[in-house]
PDB file with SEQRES, HELIX, SHEET and CRYST1 records, atoms N, CA, C and O in Angstrom:
SEQRES   1 A   43  MET LEU ALA LEU ILE LEU ALA ILE ILE ALA ALA ASN GLU          
SEQRES   2 A   43  LEU HIS ASP TRP ALA GLU ILE ALA VAL LEU ALA ALA ILE          
SEQRES   3 A   43  ILE VAL THR VAL VAL GLY PHE MET ILE ALA LEU SER PRO          
SEQRES   4 A   43  SER ARG ARG ALA                                              
HELIX    1 AA1 LEU A    2  GLU A   13  1                                  12    
HELIX    2 AA2 TRP A   17  ALA A   36  1                                  20    
CRYST1    1.000    1.000    1.000  90.00  90.00  90.00 P 1           1          
ATOM      1  N   MET A   1     -16.268  -5.487  -4.378  1.00  0.00           N  
ATOM      2  CA  MET A   1     -15.316  -4.340  -4.405  1.00  0.00           C  
ATOM      3  C   MET A   1     -14.956  -4.066  -2.984  1.00  0.00           C  
ATOM      4  O   MET A   1     -13.763  -3.960  -2.700  1.00  0.00           O  
ATOM      5  N   LEU A   2     -15.693  -3.965  -2.242  1.00  0.00           N  
ATOM      6  CA  LEU A   2     -15.430  -3.645  -0.643  1.00  0.00           C  
ATOM      7  C   LEU A   2     -14.489  -4.766  -0.118  1.00  0.00           C  
ATOM      8  O   LEU A   2     -13.522  -4.453   0.578  1.00  0.00           O  
ATOM      9  N   ALA A   3     -14.738  -6.024  -0.423  1.00  0.00           N  
ATOM     10  CA  ALA A   3     -13.954  -7.082   0.036  1.00  0.00           C  
ATOM     11  C   ALA A   3     -12.466  -6.898  -0.540  1.00  0.00           C  
ATOM     12  O   ALA A   3     -11.503  -7.194   0.166  1.00  0.00           O  
ATOM     13  N   LEU A   4     -12.316  -6.428  -1.773  1.00  0.00           N  
ATOM     14  CA  LEU A   4     -10.956  -6.269  -2.305  1.00  0.00           C  
ATOM     15  C   LEU A   4     -10.259  -5.182  -1.636  1.00  0.00           C  
ATOM     16  O   LEU A   4      -9.104  -5.302  -1.228  1.00  0.00           O  
ATOM     17  N   ILE A   5     -10.990  -4.064  -1.513  1.00  0.00           N  
ATOM     18  CA  ILE A   5     -10.353  -2.995  -0.695  1.00  0.00           C  
ATOM     19  C   ILE A   5      -9.916  -3.359   0.615  1.00  0.00           C  
ATOM     20  O   ILE A   5      -8.795  -3.021   0.995  1.00  0.00           O  
ATOM     21  N   LEU A   6     -10.777  -4.088   1.427  1.00  0.00           N  
ATOM     22  CA  LEU A   6     -10.365  -4.546   2.752  1.00  0.00           C  
ATOM     23  C   LEU A   6      -9.240  -5.414   2.730  1.00  0.00           C  
ATOM     24  O   LEU A   6      -8.383  -5.351   3.610  1.00  0.00           O  
ATOM     25  N   ALA A   7      -9.174  -6.325   1.666  1.00  0.00           N  
ATOM     26  CA  ALA A   7      -8.082  -7.265   1.589  1.00  0.00           C  
ATOM     27  C   ALA A   7      -6.822  -6.571   1.345  1.00  0.00           C  
ATOM     28  O   ALA A   7      -5.817  -6.982   1.926  1.00  0.00           O  
ATOM     29  N   ILE A   8      -6.746  -5.523   0.518  1.00  0.00           N  
ATOM     30  CA  ILE A   8      -5.574  -4.801   0.202  1.00  0.00           C  
ATOM     31  C   ILE A   8      -5.141  -4.165   1.590  1.00  0.00           C  
ATOM     32  O   ILE A   8      -3.960  -4.209   1.938  1.00  0.00           O  
ATOM     33  N   ILE A   9      -6.043  -3.619   2.317  1.00  0.00           N  
ATOM     34  CA  ILE A   9      -5.662  -2.874   3.470  1.00  0.00           C  
ATOM     35  C   ILE A   9      -5.126  -3.901   4.497  1.00  0.00           C  
ATOM     36  O   ILE A   9      -4.155  -3.627   5.202  1.00  0.00           O  
ATOM     37  N   ALA A  10      -5.741  -5.029   4.568  1.00  0.00           N  
ATOM     38  CA  ALA A  10      -5.288  -5.960   5.542  1.00  0.00           C  
ATOM     39  C   ALA A  10      -3.872  -6.486   5.118  1.00  0.00           C  
ATOM     40  O   ALA A  10      -3.009  -6.652   5.981  1.00  0.00           O  
ATOM     41  N   ALA A  11      -3.645  -6.730   3.895  1.00  0.00           N  
ATOM     42  CA  ALA A  11      -2.268  -7.208   3.363  1.00  0.00           C  
ATOM     43  C   ALA A  11      -1.225  -6.266   3.749  1.00  0.00           C  
ATOM     44  O   ALA A  11      -0.095  -6.671   4.025  1.00  0.00           O  
ATOM     45  N   ASN A  12      -1.548  -4.998   3.785  1.00  0.00           N  
ATOM     46  CA  ASN A  12      -0.523  -3.920   4.016  1.00  0.00           C  
ATOM     47  C   ASN A  12      -0.218  -3.887   5.479  1.00  0.00           C  
ATOM     48  O   ASN A  12       0.874  -3.480   5.877  1.00  0.00           O  
ATOM     49  N   GLU A  13      -1.175  -4.313   6.309  1.00  0.00           N  
ATOM     50  CA  GLU A  13      -0.963  -4.360   7.755  1.00  0.00           C  
ATOM     51  C   GLU A  13      -0.244  -5.586   8.379  1.00  0.00           C  
ATOM     52  O   GLU A  13       0.187  -5.557   9.531  1.00  0.00           O  
ATOM     53  N   LEU A  14      -0.138  -6.651   7.575  1.00  0.00           N  
ATOM     54  CA  LEU A  14       0.395  -8.011   8.037  1.00  0.00           C  
ATOM     55  C   LEU A  14       1.917  -7.896   8.038  1.00  0.00           C  
ATOM     56  O   LEU A  14       2.537  -7.550   7.032  1.00  0.00           O  
ATOM     57  N   HIS A  15       2.481  -8.188   9.164  1.00  0.00           N  
ATOM     58  CA  HIS A  15       3.957  -8.130   9.197  1.00  0.00           C  
ATOM     59  C   HIS A  15       4.566  -9.407   9.783  1.00  0.00           C  
ATOM     60  O   HIS A  15       5.788  -9.543   9.730  1.00  0.00           O  
ATOM     61  N   ASP A  16       3.833 -10.309  10.311  1.00  0.00           N  
ATOM     62  CA  ASP A  16       4.347 -11.540  10.912  1.00  0.00           C  
ATOM     63  C   ASP A  16       3.726 -12.746  10.373  1.00  0.00           C  
ATOM     64  O   ASP A  16       2.604 -12.609   9.887  1.00  0.00           O  
ATOM     65  N   TRP A  17       4.265 -13.911  10.374  1.00  0.00           N  
ATOM     66  CA  TRP A  17       3.651 -15.006   9.879  1.00  0.00           C  
ATOM     67  C   TRP A  17       2.427 -15.404  10.692  1.00  0.00           C  
ATOM     68  O   TRP A  17       1.452 -15.893  10.122  1.00  0.00           O  
ATOM     69  N   ALA A  18       2.448 -15.215  11.964  1.00  0.00           N  
ATOM     70  CA  ALA A  18       1.352 -15.495  12.856  1.00  0.00           C  
ATOM     71  C   ALA A  18       0.059 -14.645  12.436  1.00  0.00           C  
ATOM     72  O   ALA A  18      -1.049 -15.180  12.453  1.00  0.00           O  
ATOM     73  N   GLU A  19       0.205 -13.494  12.110  1.00  0.00           N  
ATOM     74  CA  GLU A  19      -0.885 -12.666  11.727  1.00  0.00           C  
ATOM     75  C   GLU A  19      -1.469 -13.197  10.341  1.00  0.00           C  
ATOM     76  O   GLU A  19      -2.685 -13.211  10.147  1.00  0.00           O  
ATOM     77  N   ILE A  20      -0.591 -13.614   9.427  1.00  0.00           N  
ATOM     78  CA  ILE A  20      -1.134 -14.190   8.244  1.00  0.00           C  
ATOM     79  C   ILE A  20      -1.811 -15.515   8.473  1.00  0.00           C  
ATOM     80  O   ILE A  20      -2.777 -15.878   7.801  1.00  0.00           O  
ATOM     81  N   ALA A  21      -1.293 -16.204   9.414  1.00  0.00           N  
ATOM     82  CA  ALA A  21      -1.982 -17.478   9.678  1.00  0.00           C  
ATOM     83  C   ALA A  21      -3.290 -17.329  10.248  1.00  0.00           C  
ATOM     84  O   ALA A  21      -4.203 -18.054   9.854  1.00  0.00           O  
ATOM     85  N   VAL A  22      -3.500 -16.337  11.266  1.00  0.00           N  
ATOM     86  CA  VAL A  22      -4.781 -16.035  11.803  1.00  0.00           C  
ATOM     87  C   VAL A  22      -5.792 -15.507  10.649  1.00  0.00           C  
ATOM     88  O   VAL A  22      -6.930 -15.973  10.604  1.00  0.00           O  
ATOM     89  N   LEU A  23      -5.407 -14.631   9.813  1.00  0.00           N  
ATOM     90  CA  LEU A  23      -6.202 -14.221   8.833  1.00  0.00           C  
ATOM     91  C   LEU A  23      -6.583 -15.293   7.866  1.00  0.00           C  
ATOM     92  O   LEU A  23      -7.721 -15.285   7.398  1.00  0.00           O  
ATOM     93  N   ALA A  24      -5.742 -16.196   7.537  1.00  0.00           N  
ATOM     94  CA  ALA A  24      -6.071 -17.338   6.717  1.00  0.00           C  
ATOM     95  C   ALA A  24      -7.071 -18.168   7.401  1.00  0.00           C  
ATOM     96  O   ALA A  24      -7.978 -18.635   6.712  1.00  0.00           O  
ATOM     97  N   ALA A  25      -7.034 -18.420   8.672  1.00  0.00           N  
ATOM     98  CA  ALA A  25      -7.910 -19.269   9.398  1.00  0.00           C  
ATOM     99  C   ALA A  25      -9.287 -18.578   9.393  1.00  0.00           C  
ATOM    100  O   ALA A  25     -10.309 -19.253   9.265  1.00  0.00           O  
ATOM    101  N   ILE A  26      -9.324 -17.267   9.529  1.00  0.00           N  
ATOM    102  CA  ILE A  26     -10.706 -16.533   9.505  1.00  0.00           C  
ATOM    103  C   ILE A  26     -11.236 -16.701   8.118  1.00  0.00           C  
ATOM    104  O   ILE A  26     -12.424 -17.006   8.011  1.00  0.00           O  
ATOM    105  N   ILE A  27     -10.509 -16.542   7.037  1.00  0.00           N  
ATOM    106  CA  ILE A  27     -11.046 -16.541   5.765  1.00  0.00           C  
ATOM    107  C   ILE A  27     -11.556 -18.115   5.557  1.00  0.00           C  
ATOM    108  O   ILE A  27     -12.640 -18.284   4.997  1.00  0.00           O  
ATOM    109  N   VAL A  28     -10.861 -19.154   5.958  1.00  0.00           N  
ATOM    110  CA  VAL A  28     -11.251 -20.455   5.722  1.00  0.00           C  
ATOM    111  C   VAL A  28     -12.584 -20.667   6.492  1.00  0.00           C  
ATOM    112  O   VAL A  28     -13.488 -21.343   6.001  1.00  0.00           O  
ATOM    113  N   THR A  29     -12.683 -20.099   7.655  1.00  0.00           N  
ATOM    114  CA  THR A  29     -13.842 -20.214   8.463  1.00  0.00           C  
ATOM    115  C   THR A  29     -15.030 -19.699   7.830  1.00  0.00           C  
ATOM    116  O   THR A  29     -16.074 -20.346   7.753  1.00  0.00           O  
ATOM    117  N   VAL A  30     -14.869 -18.520   7.370  1.00  0.00           N  
ATOM    118  CA  VAL A  30     -15.946 -17.710   6.647  1.00  0.00           C  
ATOM    119  C   VAL A  30     -16.416 -18.459   5.432  1.00  0.00           C  
ATOM    120  O   VAL A  30     -17.613 -18.590   5.176  1.00  0.00           O  
ATOM    121  N   VAL A  31     -15.462 -18.940   4.701  1.00  0.00           N  
ATOM    122  CA  VAL A  31     -15.878 -19.709   3.477  1.00  0.00           C  
ATOM    123  C   VAL A  31     -16.575 -21.021   3.797  1.00  0.00           C  
ATOM    124  O   VAL A  31     -17.468 -21.454   3.068  1.00  0.00           O  
ATOM    125  N   GLY A  32     -16.156 -21.661   4.907  1.00  0.00           N  
ATOM    126  CA  GLY A  32     -16.867 -22.870   5.361  1.00  0.00           C  
ATOM    127  C   GLY A  32     -18.316 -22.605   5.784  1.00  0.00           C  
ATOM    128  O   GLY A  32     -19.239 -23.357   5.471  1.00  0.00           O  
ATOM    129  N   PHE A  33     -18.458 -21.514   6.497  1.00  0.00           N  
ATOM    130  CA  PHE A  33     -19.806 -21.156   6.823  1.00  0.00           C  
ATOM    131  C   PHE A  33     -20.738 -20.844   5.675  1.00  0.00           C  
ATOM    132  O   PHE A  33     -21.911 -21.212   5.624  1.00  0.00           O  
ATOM    133  N   MET A  34     -20.087 -20.109   4.728  1.00  0.00           N  
ATOM    134  CA  MET A  34     -20.860 -19.881   3.465  1.00  0.00           C  
ATOM    135  C   MET A  34     -21.260 -21.156   2.750  1.00  0.00           C  
ATOM    136  O   MET A  34     -22.376 -21.243   2.238  1.00  0.00           O  
ATOM    137  N   ILE A  35     -20.382 -22.145   2.701  1.00  0.00           N  
ATOM    138  CA  ILE A  35     -20.757 -23.333   2.025  1.00  0.00           C  
ATOM    139  C   ILE A  35     -21.787 -24.121   2.849  1.00  0.00           C  
ATOM    140  O   ILE A  35     -22.677 -24.760   2.288  1.00  0.00           O  
ATOM    141  N   ALA A  36     -21.658 -24.070   4.189  1.00  0.00           N  
ATOM    142  CA  ALA A  36     -22.508 -24.864   5.090  1.00  0.00           C  
ATOM    143  C   ALA A  36     -24.018 -24.305   5.040  1.00  0.00           C  
ATOM    144  O   ALA A  36     -24.977 -25.073   5.119  1.00  0.00           O  
ATOM    145  N   LEU A  37     -24.160 -22.894   4.902  1.00  0.00           N  
ATOM    146  CA  LEU A  37     -25.353 -22.259   4.943  1.00  0.00           C  
ATOM    147  C   LEU A  37     -25.913 -22.018   3.616  1.00  0.00           C  
ATOM    148  O   LEU A  37     -26.981 -21.414   3.513  1.00  0.00           O  
ATOM    149  N   SER A  38     -25.285 -22.437   2.603  1.00  0.00           N  
ATOM    150  CA  SER A  38     -25.679 -22.243   1.149  1.00  0.00           C  
ATOM    151  C   SER A  38     -27.116 -22.909   0.942  1.00  0.00           C  
ATOM    152  O   SER A  38     -27.267 -24.106   1.188  1.00  0.00           O  
ATOM    153  N   PRO A  39     -28.137 -22.135   0.498  1.00  0.00           N  
ATOM    154  CA  PRO A  39     -29.430 -22.669   0.323  1.00  0.00           C  
ATOM    155  C   PRO A  39     -29.376 -23.812  -0.791  1.00  0.00           C  
ATOM    156  O   PRO A  39     -30.231 -24.693  -0.697  1.00  0.00           O  
ATOM    157  N   SER A  40     -28.586 -23.873  -1.687  1.00  0.00           N  
ATOM    158  CA  SER A  40     -28.517 -24.698  -2.757  1.00  0.00           C  
ATOM    159  C   SER A  40     -27.872 -26.145  -2.342  1.00  0.00           C  
ATOM    160  O   SER A  40     -27.927 -27.101  -3.115  1.00  0.00           O  
ATOM    161  N   ARG A  41     -27.288 -26.218  -1.119  1.00  0.00           N  
ATOM    162  CA  ARG A  41     -26.573 -27.429  -0.645  1.00  0.00           C  
ATOM    163  C   ARG A  41     -27.582 -28.375  -0.242  1.00  0.00           C  
ATOM    164  O   ARG A  41     -28.589 -27.999   0.357  1.00  0.00           O  
ATOM    165  N   ARG A  42     -27.364 -29.622  -0.546  1.00  0.00           N  
ATOM    166  CA  ARG A  42     -28.249 -30.748  -0.220  1.00  0.00           C  
ATOM    167  C   ARG A  42     -27.675 -31.351   1.139  1.00  0.00           C  
ATOM    168  O   ARG A  42     -26.481 -31.465   1.417  1.00  0.00           O  
ATOM    169  N   ALA A  43     -28.681 -31.687   1.871  1.00  0.00           N  
ATOM    170  CA  ALA A  43     -28.345 -32.233   3.198  1.00  0.00           C  
ATOM    171  C   ALA A  43     -27.834 -33.693   3.150  1.00  0.00           C  
ATOM    172  O   ALA A  43     -27.518 -34.271   4.190  1.00  0.00           O  
TER     173      ALA A  43                                                      
END                                                                             
């Protein structure tokens, strides 16, 4: 729920394509860390 609220606030503050690109890179990085650190992932 908190992530959804923060995403809506962030979307309202983005005005330029560069800001959107930076936000997308941050999201991709966070998802990548979540996958890499997942306890069910096999090495």
